[in-house]
N, C-alpha and C positions, 0 to 999 in steps of 0.2 A: 650319396655318391656311390655308384656301382663299382664294385671291385672286379677287375677283369679276371676271368678264370684262365689260368695258364693251360696251354695246349699240352697234352701228354708228351713226355719226352720220347724221342725216337727209340731210345734204348729200351723202352718198356713195351714195344710192339713186337712180340714174338709171333712169327707167322709160320704156319705149316705150309710147306711148299711141295712136299713129295711124300708118297707112301708106297708100300709094296703090297703084294698079294699076301704076304705073311703078317700084315698089320704093322710092320716097322714104319716109323715116321721120321721125316727130316724136318727140322724147324730152322728157320732163319732167325738169327739173333743179330738185328741191326745195331749200329752204333752211329753216333753223329760223325765219327771219323770212319769213312768206308774201309780204311786199311785195318780196322779193328772188328769188322764183321766176323761172325762165326756161324758154323752149322752144327746143330745138336742133333744127333741121330739116336733115336730111342727104340729099343726092341718092343715089339707089340705085345708080347706075352711074358713080360717080366719087368725087371727093374734095371736092366743093363742099358748103358748108353755110352756114347763117346762124343767128344767135342773136337771139331776141326776148326782151328783158328784161321779163317780165311773166308772169302765169299763163296757163294754157291757154284759159280763157274769153276773156280779152282778146285773145289771139293769134287765135283763131278769128274773133272779131267783127271785128277789124281787117283780117284777110286777106279775109274775105267782103265787107267794105265797100271793099276795095282801098285802105285807109289804110296798110297795111303790105304791101309787095310783096316776096315772097320771091324770091331769086335761084335757089332750088332748083326751084320750080314753073315750068311753062311760062308764057310771056308772056301768054297768053290765059286764065290761071286767076285767079279762077274765071270760068266762062262766065256768060252771062246767065241760064241755067236749070240751076244745079248739081243733081246727083243724089247721093244718099247711100244706102249700104246698111248695115244693121245687121249686125254680126258674128253668126253663128249661135249662138255660145256665150254671148251676152249675153241 
């Protein structure tokens, strides 16, 4: 009798979804309960990080409004006229 192999839990799937020119990275930490998703931001050249308890849309909105200030990003981020580049594979 074959024993079914359980599918990996959603909470074990950490996904990188954003990075900066300074090598900083944002990871999505999903959860079976969407209200418990989180964003982990890791500095590219060290061991500093911060955790935002909320989805990526809320994270981006709060960072751009300067309502959530990440210890990973420079003090002047975001600047008054932020620029974005779409990845060529998207």
